[in-house]
C-alpha positions in Angstrom: -42.4 -72.0 55.4 -40.5 -74.0 52.7 -38.3 -75.5 55.3 -41.2 -76.7 57.4 -42.9 -78.3 54.4 -39.7 -80.0 53.4 -39.2 -81.4 56.8 -42.8 -82.7 56.9 -42.4 -84.4 53.6 -39.1 -86.1 54.6 -40.8 -87.4 57.8 -43.5 -89.2 55.9 -43.3 -93.0 56.2 -41.9 -95.3 53.5 -39.6 -92.7 52.0 -42.4 -91.2 50.2 -41.6 -87.8 51.8 -38.1 -87.9 50.5 -39.1 -88.7 47.0 -41.6 -85.9 47.0 -39.1 -83.4 48.4 -36.6 -84.2 45.7 -39.2 -83.8 43.1 -40.1 -80.4 44.5 -36.4 -79.2 44.7 -35.5 -80.5 41.2 -35.4 -77.7 38.5 -38.2 -77.5 36.1 -37.7 -77.9 32.4 -37.9 -74.1 31.9 -35.2 -73.4 34.4 -33.0 -76.1 32.8 -33.4 -74.4 29.4 -32.6 -71.0 30.8 -29.5 -72.4 32.5 -28.4 -74.1 29.3 -28.7 -70.9 27.4 -26.4 -69.0 29.8 -22.6 -69.3 29.5 -20.8 -71.3 32.1 -19.3 -68.4 33.8 -20.4 -68.9 37.3 -22.4 -65.6 37.4 -26.1 -65.3 36.5 -25.4 -62.1 34.5 -22.6 -63.8 32.4 -19.9 -61.5 33.7 -16.6 -63.4 34.3 -15.7 -63.8 37.9 -12.0 -63.1 38.1 -10.3 -63.8 41.4 -9.0 -60.7 43.1 -5.5 -62.0 43.0 -5.7 -62.3 39.2 -7.3 -58.9 38.4 -5.4 -57.0 35.8 -4.5 -53.3 36.0 -6.9 -50.9 34.3 -5.5 -49.9 30.8 -3.8 -46.5 30.6 -5.8 -43.7 29.1 -4.2 -42.7 25.8 -4.7 -39.0 24.9 -5.2 -38.2 21.3 -2.3 -36.7 19.5 -2.4 -33.1 18.2 -4.5 -32.9 15.1 -6.1 -36.3 15.9 -9.4 -36.6 14.1 -8.8 -33.4 12.1 -6.9 -32.6 8.9 -3.3 -31.5 9.6 -2.7 -27.7 9.4 -0.9 -26.6 6.3 2.4 -24.9 6.8 2.7 -21.3 5.4 4.2 -21.1 2.0 7.9 -20.2 1.8 9.2 -17.1 -0.1 10.5 -19.4 -3.0 7.0 -21.0 -3.3 5.4 -17.5 -3.4 7.8 -16.3 -6.1 7.2 -19.4 -8.2 3.4 -19.1 -7.9 2.1 -17.3 -10.9 -1.2 -16.4 -9.2 0.4 -14.6 -6.3 0.8 -10.8 -6.4 4.3 -10.0 -5.1 5.5 -6.4 -4.7 9.2 -6.8 -4.4 11.4 -4.3 -2.6 14.8 -3.8 -1.1 15.4 -5.0 2.5 17.3 -3.2 5.1 20.5 -2.1 3.4 23.8 -3.5 4.8 25.2 0.0 5.2 22.5 0.8 7.8 22.7 -2.0 10.4 21.4 0.3 13.1 18.3 1.4 11.1 15.9 1.1 14.0 18.0 3.4 16.2 18.8 5.8 13.4 15.2 6.1 12.4 14.1 6.8 16.0 16.8 9.5 16.1 15.7 10.9 12.8 12.1 11.2 14.0 13.2 12.8 17.3 15.3 15.3 15.4 12.5 16.1 13.0 10.2 16.7 16.0 12.7 19.1 17.5 13.2 20.7 14.1 9.5 21.4 13.7 9.1 22.8 17.2 12.4 24.7 17.7 15.0 24.7 14.9 12.9 25.6 11.9 11.1 28.6 13.6 14.4 30.0 14.8 16.0 29.5 11.3 13.1 31.2 9.6 13.4 34.1 12.1 17.2 34.2 11.4 16.5 34.4 7.7 13.9 37.3 8.1 16.0 39.2 10.7 19.2 39.2 8.8 19.4 40.4 5.1 20.8 38.1 2.6 24.2 40.0 2.2 24.8 39.7 6.0 24.0 36.0 6.0 26.3 35.5 3.0 29.0 37.4 4.7 28.9 35.2 7.8 28.8 32.1 5.6 31.9 33.3 3.7 33.8 34.2 6.8 33.3 30.7 8.4 34.0 29.0 5.1 37.2 30.9 4.6 38.5 29.6 7.9 38.3 26.1 6.6 40.4 26.7 3.5 43.7 25.7 5.1 42.2 22.3 6.0 40.9 21.9 2.4 44.4 22.7 1.1 46.0 20.1 3.4 43.7 17.4 2.2 44.3 18.3 -1.5 48.0 17.8 -0.7 47.3 14.4 1.0 45.4 13.4 -2.2 48.4 14.3 -4.4 46.7 17.3 -6.0 49.2 20.1 -5.5 47.5 22.3 -8.1 44.1 22.2 -6.3 46.0 22.9 -3.0 47.7 25.9 -4.5 44.4 27.3 -5.8 42.8 26.8 -2.4 45.6 28.7 -0.7 45.2 31.5 -3.3 41.5 31.7 -2.4 42.4 31.9 1.2 44.9 34.7 0.7 42.6 36.8 -1.6 39.5 36.5 0.6 41.4 37.1 3.8 42.8 40.4 2.5 40.8 41.8 -0.4 37.7 40.1 0.8 37.8 41.7 4.3 38.7 38.7 6.4 36.7 36.4 4.1 33.3 38.3 4.4 33.3 38.7 0.6 34.2 35.8 -1.7 36.1 37.8 -4.3 38.2 34.8 -5.4 35.3 33.1 -7.2 34.6 36.0 -9.5 36.6 37.4 -12.4 39.4 37.6 -13.1 40.4 34.9 -10.5 37.8 32.3 -11.2 38.7 30.2 -8.1 35.5 28.5 -6.9 35.1 27.0 -3.5 35.7 23.3 -3.4 34.7 21.2 -0.4 37.3 18.8 1.0 38.2 17.3 4.3 39.7 14.3 6.0 36.5 12.2 5.4 37.1 12.8 1.6 40.7 11.8 2.0 39.7 8.5 3.7 37.3 7.8 0.9 39.8 8.8 -1.8 42.2 6.1 -0.5 39.5 3.4 -0.5 38.3 3.5 3.1 34.7 2.5 3.2 32.0 4.7 4.7 31.2 2.2 7.5 27.8 2.1 9.1 25.4 4.9 8.4 24.3 6.9 11.4 21.9 9.7 12.1 23.2 11.7 15.1 21.6 14.6 16.9 23.5 17.9 16.2 25.3 16.2 13.3 22.5 14.8 11.1 23.2 12.1 8.5 26.7 10.8 8.6 28.9 7.6 8.5 31.6 6.3 10.8 34.2 7.5 8.3 32.7 11.0 8.1 32.4 11.3 11.9 36.1 10.8 12.3 36.9 13.1 9.4 34.6 15.8 10.6 36.2 15.7 14.1 39.6 16.3 12.5 38.2 19.1 10.3 36.6 21.0 13.1 39.3 20.7 15.8 42.6 20.6 13.8 42.5 24.3 12.9 41.7 25.6 16.3 44.4 23.5 18.0 46.9 24.5 15.3 46.2 28.2 15.3 44.8 28.6 18.9 43.9 32.1 20.0 40.3 33.2 19.4 39.5 30.0 17.5 39.5 28.2 20.8 37.3 30.7 22.6 33.9 29.3 23.6 32.2 32.3 22.1 33.6 31.5 18.6 33.2 27.7 19.0 29.5 27.8 20.0 28.7 30.9 17.9 30.1 29.4 14.7 28.2 26.2 15.3 24.9 28.0 15.7 25.4 30.3 12.7 26.5 27.4 10.5 23.6 25.2 11.6 21.0 28.0 11.0 22.5 28.9 7.7 22.4 25.3 6.5 18.8 24.9 7.7 17.7 28.0 5.7 19.6 27.0 2.5 18.3 23.5 2.5 14.7 24.3 3.6 13.2 23.5 0.2 15.1 20.2 0.0 14.0 19.1 3.4 10.4 19.8 2.5 10.6 17.6 -0.6 12.2 14.8 1.4 9.4 14.9 3.9 6.9 14.4 1.1 8.4 11.1 0.2 6.7 7.9 1.3 9.7 7.0 3.4 11.6 10.3 4.3 14.2 8.6 6.4 15.3 6.2 3.6 15.2 9.1 1.1 17.4 11.2 3.3 19.8 8.3 3.8 20.1 7.6 0.1 20.6 11.3 -0.7 23.4 11.6 1.8 25.2 8.4 0.8 25.0 9.1 -3.0 26.1 12.7 -2.5 29.2 11.7 -0.6 30.1 9.0 -3.0 29.6 11.4 -6.0 32.0 13.9 -4.3 34.6 11.2 -3.8 34.2 10.2 -7.4 35.0 13.8 -8.3 38.3 13.5 -6.5 39.1 10.3 -8.3 38.5 11.9 -11.7 35.2 10.1 -12.3 33.1 13.3 -12.4 33.6 17.0 -12.9 33.5 19.9 -10.4 30.7 22.4 -10.9 30.1 25.8 -9.6 30.6 26.3 -5.9 32.2 22.8 -5.8 28.9 21.0 -6.3 28.7 17.9 -8.4 26.0 16.5 -10.7 24.6 13.6 -8.7 23.1 10.4 -10.2 19.3 10.7 -10.3 17.6 8.9 -7.5 14.8 7.4 -9.6 12.3 5.1 -8.1 12.6 1.4 -8.8 10.2 0.4 -11.6 7.3 -1.8 -10.5 7.8 -5.5 -11.1 6.1 -7.1 -14.1 3.3 -9.4 -12.9 2.5 -12.2 -15.3 -1.2 -13.0 -15.7 -2.3 -16.3 -14.2 -3.1 -19.2 -16.5 -6.7 -19.5 -17.5 -8.3 -22.3 -15.6 -11.9 -23.4 -15.7 -11.8 -24.6 -12.1 -12.6 -22.0 -9.5 -9.4 -20.6 -8.0 -9.2 -18.8 -4.7 -8.3 -15.1 -4.9 -4.5 -14.5 -4.6 -3.2 -13.2 -1.3 -1.0 -10.1 -1.9 2.4 -10.2 -0.3 3.7 -6.7 0.4 7.4 -5.8 0.9 8.0 -2.1 1.6 10.4 -0.1 -0.5 11.3 3.6 -0.2 10.4 5.7 -3.2 13.0 8.4 -3.8 12.3 11.3 -6.2 15.1 12.9 -8.3 17.1 15.6 -6.6 16.1 19.2 -7.1 17.7 20.8 -10.1 21.0 22.5 -9.4 21.6 20.7 -6.1 
């Protein structure tokens, strides 16, 4: 319709049609004002027209870094910071001792042995105690102990103690003859007064400064150390190999082991019960064994005295006193409650009297 009107106006005579057509096609003042207000971008919406050849690549998306927009997470305080903080409650305790590097394995072995002891060994030992009168059990104990006297004498000689070696051999001669093959310990009474003294190759190693080595808890052996394992092996097998005969017979080997184990279980029943009442029975048992062995070696070095039956007065295993906790400084500003830091420590009671 517009094209037909334009053509008709142009065809009017005298150029009047052309002038009227130009007037109709010319922009109005409102359109001019609108065009002037728009930026000269070549697009009615004002969006720049960028040639395709000059388009830029889209900017890469940058992900926020960890913690972006949030406060950084505070690192946990170190042990030194905790110890210097007066408001922290710290219960200090000893870490895994260096003499027990295999503590996890040893503790698992200890727990397994205790389970077997509760189910099998302890009931059999109590039956053994009730079935055999005390004189019979004492006679069997004296008989087996008398067979170890030559080994004790040898180790006294190795420790340069010929007097103690002679006394031990005298005990062996008296008990083997007058004491009916060692069933009766006549040497310890009057007029001889020759008490039994424990000794062995483990003691000799310790006497000459060989360290105990790592602590171990072994089935059928119990608490021991590397040094004592080697010494016990020599103690048990040297005499049978040297003498031979019935001492090598399986009946004697296994029978003596069973009788010795049951007798020790009966004699130490009260001690074992007290150890199990500790907060950490395994650590208490370990400390008792290590301190006992060290005290016996100190006896050989002249740092302690022999007591009856060769026992020694052991140092008391007293609990470590609790740490003194200083009161925090008074501050008017509200303070967050302190976070307690617990480090476990075994609590060991003193040994039973007369042990």
